C-alpha positions as a printed NumPy array, in Angstrom:
array([[ -34.983, -128.491,  163.925],
       [ -33.718, -127.209,  160.608],
       [ -34.821, -123.688,  159.704],
       [ -35.414, -123.151,  156.003],
       [ -35.076, -119.601,  154.715],
       [ -37.718, -118.553,  152.203],
       [ -36.673, -116.549,  149.187],
       [ -39.9  , -114.674,  148.486],
       [ -38.648, -113.445,  145.125],
       [ -38.671, -117.033,  143.827],
       [ -42.2  , -117.961,  144.914],
       [ -44.873, -118.031,  142.197],
       [ -47.557, -115.324,  142.504],
       [ -50.266, -117.985,  142.95 ],
       [ -48.594, -119.314,  146.095],
       [ -48.103, -115.8  ,  147.484],
       [ -51.788, -115.122,  146.869],
       [ -52.747, -118.351,  148.658],
       [ -50.617, -117.408,  151.672],
       [ -52.213, -113.952,  151.839],
       [ -55.699, -115.483,  151.869],
       [ -54.793, -117.454,  155.021],
       [ -54.093, -114.257,  156.974],
       [ -57.002, -113.183,  159.16 ],
       [ -55.634, -110.088,  160.948],
       [ -55.214, -106.869,  158.998],
       [ -51.909, -105.896,  160.644],
       [ -50.476, -109.322,  159.68 ],
       [ -51.528, -108.66 ,  156.081],
       [ -49.702, -105.331,  156.141],
       [ -46.531, -106.938,  157.492],
       [ -46.716, -109.654,  154.828],
       [ -47.24 , -107.011,  152.169],
       [ -44.084, -105.231,  153.319],
       [ -41.903, -108.347,  152.866],
       [ -40.688, -107.453,  149.378],
       [ -41.707, -105.966,  146.062],
       [ -42.727, -109.329,  144.611],
       [ -45.212, -109.912,  147.415],
       [ -46.664, -106.42 ,  147.017],
       [ -47.155, -106.941,  143.297],
       [ -48.787, -110.351,  143.779],
       [ -51.544, -109.467,  146.239],
       [ -54.158, -106.709,  146.381],
       [ -53.22 , -103.508,  148.177],
       [ -56.273, -103.989,  150.395],
       [ -57.642, -107.419,  151.372],
       [ -61.277, -107.741,  150.388],
       [ -62.149, -110.695,  152.604],
       [ -61.235, -110.455,  156.248],
       [ -63.17 , -111.751,  159.27 ],
       [ -64.286, -109.232,  161.918],
       [ -61.264, -107.403,  163.301],
       [ -60.358, -106.382,  166.824],
       [ -60.97 , -102.626,  167.014],
       [ -58.159, -100.147,  167.464],
       [ -58.507,  -97.361,  169.995],
       [ -58.252,  -93.958,  168.333],
       [ -56.538,  -91.753,  170.902],
       [ -56.914,  -87.999,  171.388],
       [ -54.242,  -85.763,  169.957],
       [ -51.67 ,  -84.292,  172.278],
       [ -51.054,  -81.33 ,  169.946],
       [ -53.692,  -79.631,  167.84 ],
       [ -51.389,  -78.913,  164.893],
       [ -50.517,  -82.546,  164.196],
       [ -51.877,  -84.122,  161.004],
       [ -51.586,  -87.7  ,  162.188],
       [ -53.779,  -89.778,  164.471],
       [ -52.641,  -92.343,  166.995],
       [ -54.342,  -95.756,  167.154],
       [ -53.611,  -98.348,  169.828],
       [ -53.731, -101.965,  168.626],
       [ -54.702, -104.248,  171.52 ],
       [ -53.713, -107.505,  169.827],
       [ -50.213, -106.311,  168.932],
       [ -49.871, -104.105,  172.031],
       [ -48.492, -101.329,  169.861],
       [ -49.343,  -97.94 ,  168.42 ],
       [ -50.057,  -97.158,  164.771],
       [ -49.682,  -93.614,  163.425],
       [ -51.882,  -92.714,  160.456],
       [ -51.642,  -89.538,  158.414],
       [ -55.209,  -88.308,  158.788],
       [ -55.546,  -84.523,  158.492],
       [ -59.293,  -84.885,  157.906],
       [ -59.729,  -85.967,  161.532],
       [ -56.697,  -84.294,  163.098],
       [ -58.011,  -81.035,  164.385],
       [ -59.473,  -80.092,  167.75 ],
       [ -62.351,  -78.438,  165.889],
       [ -63.428,  -81.904,  164.716],
       [ -65.746,  -84.204,  166.616],
       [ -66.062,  -87.952,  166.169],
       [ -69.765,  -88.721,  166.111],
       [ -69.642,  -92.463,  165.721],
       [ -67.573,  -95.292,  164.332],
       [ -69.261,  -98.008,  162.299],
       [ -67.827, -100.788,  160.105],
       [ -64.414,  -99.101,  160.29 ],
       [ -65.636,  -95.665,  159.15 ],
       [ -65.551,  -92.572,  161.335],
       [ -68.389,  -90.061,  161.393],
       [ -66.884,  -86.572,  161.62 ],
       [ -68.509,  -83.228,  162.382],
       [ -66.89 ,  -79.812,  162.542],
       [ -68.086,  -76.202,  162.697],
       [ -69.739,  -76.482,  159.279],
       [ -73.007,  -78.159,  158.272],
       [ -71.157,  -81.087,  156.694],
       [ -71.421,  -84.681,  157.952],
       [ -68.499,  -86.761,  156.691],
       [ -67.76 ,  -90.483,  156.674],
       [ -64.033,  -91.216,  156.681],
       [ -62.155,  -94.495,  156.411],
       [ -58.944,  -93.982,  158.446],
       [ -57.051,  -96.691,  156.545],
       [ -57.812,  -95.608,  152.986],
       [ -58.783,  -91.955,  153.633],
       [ -61.84 ,  -92.555,  151.448],
       [ -64.488,  -89.934,  152.204],
       [ -68.264,  -89.806,  151.727],
       [ -70.623,  -86.931,  152.503],
       [ -73.921,  -87.6  ,  154.264],
       [ -76.715,  -85.003,  153.956],
       [ -75.749,  -81.829,  155.871],
       [ -77.087,  -80.799,  159.262],
       [ -79.539,  -78.237,  157.88 ],
       [ -81.457,  -81.028,  156.082],
       [ -82.736,  -82.585,  159.319],
       [ -86.52 ,  -82.04 ,  159.549],
       [ -86.294,  -80.213,  162.879],
       [ -83.781,  -77.654,  161.537],
       [ -85.901,  -74.719,  160.378],
       [ -83.144,  -72.622,  158.842],
       [ -79.385,  -72.129,  158.578],
       [ -77.607,  -68.827,  157.966],
       [ -73.851,  -68.27 ,  158.285],
       [ -74.45 ,  -64.526,  158.736],
       [ -76.479,  -64.975,  161.938],
       [ -73.296,  -65.187,  163.978],
       [ -73.778,  -67.083,  167.233],
       [ -77.224,  -68.371,  166.233],
       [ -76.635,  -69.796,  162.789],
       [ -79.188,  -72.6  ,  163.2  ],
       [ -82.879,  -72.198,  164.014],
       [ -84.359,  -75.414,  165.37 ],
       [ -87.841,  -76.538,  166.281],
       [ -88.947,  -78.914,  168.992],
       [ -91.141,  -80.593,  166.366],
       [ -90.266,  -81.564,  162.819],
       [ -91.78 ,  -79.475,  160.068],
       [ -91.232,  -76.213,  161.955],
       [ -93.918,  -76.661,  164.589],
       [ -93.396,  -76.36 ,  168.322],
       [ -91.021,  -74.078,  170.192],
       [ -88.099,  -72.565,  168.301],
       [ -84.599,  -72.151,  169.632],
       [ -81.136,  -71.302,  168.282],
       [ -77.805,  -73.068,  168.131],
       [ -74.405,  -71.828,  167.022],
       [ -71.906,  -73.771,  164.924],
       [ -70.068,  -75.289,  167.869],
       [ -73.236,  -76.288,  169.711],
       [ -74.506,  -78.11 ,  166.64 ],
       [ -71.195,  -79.905,  166.287],
       [ -71.072,  -80.955,  169.929],
       [ -74.645,  -81.699,  170.959],
       [ -77.119,  -81.956,  168.073],
       [ -76.266,  -85.566,  167.18 ],
       [ -75.417,  -88.191,  169.771],
       [ -74.252,  -90.948,  167.423],
       [ -74.578,  -92.16 ,  163.827],
       [ -74.708,  -95.89 ,  163.025],
       [ -74.308,  -97.493,  159.578],
       [ -75.977, -100.623,  158.232],
       [ -72.867, -101.746,  156.331],
       [ -69.479, -100.568,  155.152],
       [ -69.832,  -97.761,  152.572],
       [ -67.009,  -99.37 ,  150.605],
       [ -68.923, -102.618,  150.026],
       [ -72.06 , -103.714,  148.18 ],
       [ -71.944, -100.763,  145.837],
       [ -72.257,  -98.31 ,  148.711],
       [ -75.876,  -99.284,  149.423],
       [ -75.771,  -98.408,  153.104],
       [ -78.214,  -96.7  ,  155.462],
       [ -77.248,  -94.29 ,  158.249],
       [ -79.301,  -93.734,  161.408],
       [ -78.659,  -90.719,  163.641],
       [ -79.69 ,  -90.326,  167.288],
       [ -80.722,  -86.71 ,  167.915],
       [ -79.943,  -85.316,  171.351],
       [ -82.398,  -82.448,  171.645],
       [ -85.611,  -84.264,  170.723],
       [ -84.757,  -87.938,  171.22 ],
       [ -85.723,  -88.657,  167.605],
       [ -84.08 ,  -91.13 ,  165.253],
       [ -83.382,  -89.94 ,  161.716],
       [ -82.144,  -91.904,  158.728],
       [ -80.814,  -91.479,  155.221],
       [ -79.729,  -93.778,  152.439],
       [ -76.517,  -93.192,  150.551],
       [ -77.306,  -90.607,  147.896],
       [ -80.247,  -88.996,  149.73 ],
       [ -80.273,  -85.199,  149.828],
       [ -81.768,  -85.011,  153.309],
       [ -82.585,  -86.857,  156.519],
       [ -85.98 ,  -88.328,  157.438],
       [ -87.403,  -88.894,  160.909],
       [ -88.319,  -92.458,  161.895],
       [ -91.894,  -91.929,  163.043],
       [ -92.864,  -93.905,  166.116],
       [ -89.322,  -94.255,  167.468],
       [ -89.003,  -91.051,  169.502],
       [ -87.332,  -91.547,  172.889],
       [ -85.563,  -94.743,  171.733],
       [ -82.383,  -92.745,  171.804],
       [ -80.046,  -94.562,  174.185],
       [ -78.381,  -96.659,  171.503],
       [ -78.928,  -98.103,  168.022],
       [ -77.474, -101.18 ,  166.312],
       [ -78.042, -102.847,  162.956],
       [ -78.599, -106.578,  162.595],
       [ -80.039, -108.783,  159.847],
       [ -81.646, -106.001,  157.842],
       [ -83.155, -104.067,  160.75 ],
       [ -82.129, -101.292,  163.128],
       [ -82.777, -101.887,  166.834],
       [ -83.052,  -98.908,  169.191],
       [ -83.431,  -98.906,  172.963],
       [ -84.902,  -96.407,  175.414],
       [ -83.915,  -95.607,  178.987],
       [ -86.104,  -98.356,  180.431],
       [ -84.947, -101.117,  178.094],
       [ -87.868, -101.161,  175.622],
       [ -86.721, -101.829,  172.055],
       [ -87.958, -100.264,  168.802],
       [ -87.387, -102.408,  165.702],
       [ -87.005, -100.112,  162.679],
       [ -87.273, -101.271,  159.068],
       [ -85.964,  -98.502,  156.812],
       [ -84.689, -100.711,  154.006],
       [ -87.351, -100.164,  151.358],
       [ -86.43 ,  -97.392,  148.903],
       [ -89.31 ,  -94.943,  148.668],
       [ -91.197,  -96.61 ,  151.529],
       [ -91.873,  -95.066,  154.904],
       [ -89.985,  -96.517,  157.844],
       [ -91.901,  -99.207,  159.705],
       [ -91.547,  -99.482,  163.488],
       [ -92.599, -102.174,  165.934],
       [ -91.923, -102.048,  169.66 ],
       [ -90.765, -104.837,  171.955],
       [ -92.136, -103.886,  175.352],
       [ -90.147, -105.35 ,  178.22 ],
       [ -90.427, -104.919,  181.995],
       [ -88.685, -101.66 ,  182.794],
       [ -84.982, -101.846,  183.612],
       [ -84.357,  -99.489,  186.524],
       [ -81.244,  -98.108,  188.151],
       [ -78.806,  -97.757,  185.266],
       [ -77.564,  -94.485,  183.798],
       [ -76.966,  -95.554,  180.178],
       [ -78.094,  -98.395,  177.938],
       [ -76.303, -100.057,  175.005],
       [ -77.485, -102.694,  172.55 ],
       [ -75.085, -105.367,  171.306],
       [ -75.716, -108.053,  168.714],
       [ -73.818, -111.172,  169.808],
       [ -74.377, -114.139,  167.515],
       [ -78.094, -114.942,  167.667],
       [ -78.544, -112.974,  170.871],
       [ -79.517, -109.38 ,  171.526],
       [ -77.745, -108.037,  174.61 ],
       [ -78.542, -105.009,  176.729],
       [ -75.559, -103.48 ,  178.55 ],
       [ -76.439, -101.138,  181.403],
       [ -73.808,  -98.651,  182.551],
       [ -73.76 ,  -97.259,  186.085],
       [ -72.046,  -93.935,  186.786],
       [ -70.859,  -92.365,  190.01 ],
       [ -69.586,  -88.93 ,  190.946],
       [ -65.989,  -88.455,  192.017],
       [ -64.856,  -85.477,  194.05 ],
       [ -61.266,  -84.398,  193.628],
       [ -58.955,  -81.515,  194.342],
       [ -56.643,  -79.394,  192.27 ],
       [ -54.935,  -76.364,  193.797],
       [ -57.783,  -74.003,  194.747],
       [ -60.181,  -75.851,  192.415],
       [ -62.326,  -78.69 ,  193.766],
       [ -64.185,  -80.534,  191.018],
       [ -66.759,  -83.242,  190.348],
       [ -66.576,  -85.664,  187.427],
       [ -68.589,  -88.713,  186.408],
       [ -66.943,  -92.117,  186.427],
       [ -68.154,  -95.605,  185.448],
       [ -68.488,  -97.87 ,  188.486],
       [ -69.924, -101.071,  186.962],
       [ -71.958, -102.707,  184.195],
       [ -74.779, -105.213,  184.069],
       [ -75.557, -107.349,  181.012],
       [ -78.929, -108.802,  179.982],
       [ -80.062, -111.165,  177.229],
       [ -83.406, -110.678,  175.482],
       [ -85.732, -113.634,  175.901],
       [ -87.644, -113.409,  172.626],
       [ -90.4  , -115.754,  173.826],
       [ -91.168, -113.91 ,  177.034],
       [ -90.015, -110.498,  175.743],
       [ -88.021, -109.791,  178.869],
       [ -84.398, -109.109,  179.734],
       [ -82.617, -111.917,  181.589],
       [ -79.469, -111.175,  183.603],
       [ -76.225, -112.549,  182.145],
       [ -73.61 , -113.387,  184.766],
       [ -70.884, -114.42 ,  182.316],
       [ -70.089, -113.644,  178.693],
       [ -67.928, -116.756,  178.389],
       [ -65.439, -116.265,  175.573],
       [ -67.119, -113.064,  174.4  ],
       [ -65.767, -109.538,  174.78 ],
       [ -67.853, -106.403,  174.162],
       [ -66.724, -102.994,  172.895],
       [ -68.982, -100.049,  173.684],
       [ -68.812,  -96.271,  173.563],
       [ -69.411,  -93.846,  170.738],
       [ -68.726,  -96.7  ,  168.318],
       [ -71.356,  -99.103,  167.016],
       [ -71.379, -101.694,  169.79 ],
       [ -69.447, -104.842,  168.975],
       [ -69.15 , -108.425,  170.26 ],
       [ -66.165, -110.65 ,  169.426],
       [ -64.63 , -113.938,  170.585],
       [ -61.605, -113.191,  172.756],
       [ -59.922, -116.45 ,  171.754],
       [ -59.615, -115.147,  168.182],
       [ -57.413, -112.242,  169.251],
       [ -54.269, -112.256,  171.402],
       [ -54.201, -109.62 ,  174.104],
       [ -57.987, -109.622,  174.5  ],
       [ -59.58 , -110.548,  177.859],
       [ -62.714, -112.7  ,  177.687],
       [ -65.85 , -112.109,  179.762],
       [ -65.117, -108.378,  179.685],
       [ -66.466, -105.054,  178.464],
       [ -64.025, -102.607,  176.891],
       [ -65.552,  -99.159,  177.179],
       [ -64.823,  -95.531,  176.344],
       [ -66.294,  -92.194,  177.389],
       [ -69.253,  -91.205,  175.217],
       [ -71.492,  -89.236,  177.524],
       [ -69.974,  -86.378,  179.47 ],
       [ -69.371,  -83.141,  177.625],
       [ -69.116,  -81.581,  181.091],
       [ -66.07 ,  -83.717,  181.834],
       [ -64.237,  -82.082,  178.94 ],
       [ -65.007,  -78.598,  180.21 ],
       [ -63.143,  -79.132,  183.463],
       [ -59.543,  -80.011,  182.676],
       [ -59.208,  -82.557,  185.452],
       [ -59.015,  -86.316,  185.633],
       [ -58.856,  -88.791,  182.789],
       [ -61.256,  -90.064,  180.179],
       [ -63.759,  -92.558,  181.54 ],
       [ -62.385,  -95.618,  179.744],
       [ -61.39 ,  -99.071,  180.935],
       [ -61.98 , -102.823,  180.997],
       [ -64.795, -104.166,  183.156],
       [ -64.6  , -107.838,  184.137],
       [ -67.944, -109.541,  184.698],
       [ -66.169, -112.377,  186.517],
       [ -64.535, -110.213,  189.16 ],
       [ -66.887, -107.2  ,  188.975],
       [ -63.787, -104.996,  188.735],
       [ -62.326, -102.343,  186.431],
       [ -58.808, -102.183,  185.013],
       [ -57.309,  -99.375,  182.899],
       [ -56.928,  -99.854,  179.179],
       [ -53.338, -101.002,  178.496],
       [ -52.403,  -97.952,  176.428],
       [ -52.985,  -95.434,  179.214],
       [ -50.028,  -96.047,  181.543],
       [ -47.646,  -95.506,  178.633],
       [ -49.556,  -92.765,  176.829],
       [ -50.364,  -90.179,  179.451],
       [ -50.959,  -87.587,  176.736],
       [ -54.382,  -89.276,  176.377],
       [ -55.501,  -87.36 ,  179.453],
       [ -57.537,  -84.216,  179.307],
       [ -57.865,  -84.106,  175.516],
       [ -61.01 ,  -83.684,  173.424],
       [ -62.548,  -85.504,  171.63 ],
       [ -62.349,  -88.646,  173.783],
       [ -61.024,  -92.008,  172.538],
       [ -63.2  ,  -94.105,  170.238],
       [ -63.072,  -97.712,  169.042],
       [ -62.463,  -98.071,  165.284],
       [ -62.495, -101.455,  163.55 ],
       [ -59.759, -101.678,  160.883],
       [ -61.52 , -102.061,  157.543],
       [ -59.681, -101.536,  154.248],
       [ -62.994, -101.511,  152.321]])
């Protein structure tokens, strides 16, 4: 077969543009962009139309002074280093990853959205604007925040310092859409740890509002087709409509027979289906010199499909070609056949639950690949080669590459 060398400098810009539009993986677009100056000048710096991407795994830093973050790309089986000082500090906490944007908290009241690829940054309303935060005062050292068990200042009052608010006030924040698209008309929903409330804000709001009627639906939240879906410990689902500007949030509840036995619940939108992923944890006992320790570890998952007619969860024994990504990210379902290096009928998971595990400096992060077919767990492929991932905080998180 004769191999024809392509002189990119002689191709017309229209043809280069057409070639770029055929690329479906962001890393391929970057490699094409790096071919030569003519290619770079003929196509946009960031592609505006890409199909859903395979998420990268954002790894913990091995050294606190570094200003770059390490991302493991499953499809290319390689590591990307991004200059990201905004997220490269052990005082920072990742509080969610949605549509390719990280949610970052630190020991200030600020809540920041950050796109790791573009370094674009958006501020959400600060922590002291949540309805159950009574007051905030930097000069009350060690008890800067006064909180109430009820919004509006009612109920019991208690205090939290800067680090406690960073680490435990918010469980996760989920976005309705990418802040870089549709004129930035996105909605954010936060799961609050202390009270089990859900709170929301629209881009441009000065404060957060509680979603009335959705308390205790705090296991996980996803967004699908204009609505937020939230699940409680027993598998009941709250459907939250917070889209109307100036309107109060509307909530309806899908009551299902209680799901018992699991430790954590996740919701995943997969095509036309709503999936419930139940995570089971076990305790491991290990030894270090003179220091026995206990840590939690995932032992298996079960997956269920919502039967909309009978409003009940039906056990799913196989995901077929699908692969799920869960953790502190917004849960994601993709077709494994679209991405090399991805194992179908599997759940790729990260640690998003155990602050206690970070306090003891033993073991590894609770991350891996669970196969529904074999009911077994394998390590994520980056870990054998990147042992610096061990023992670092914050834990790894899935981030979908999104240049918008």
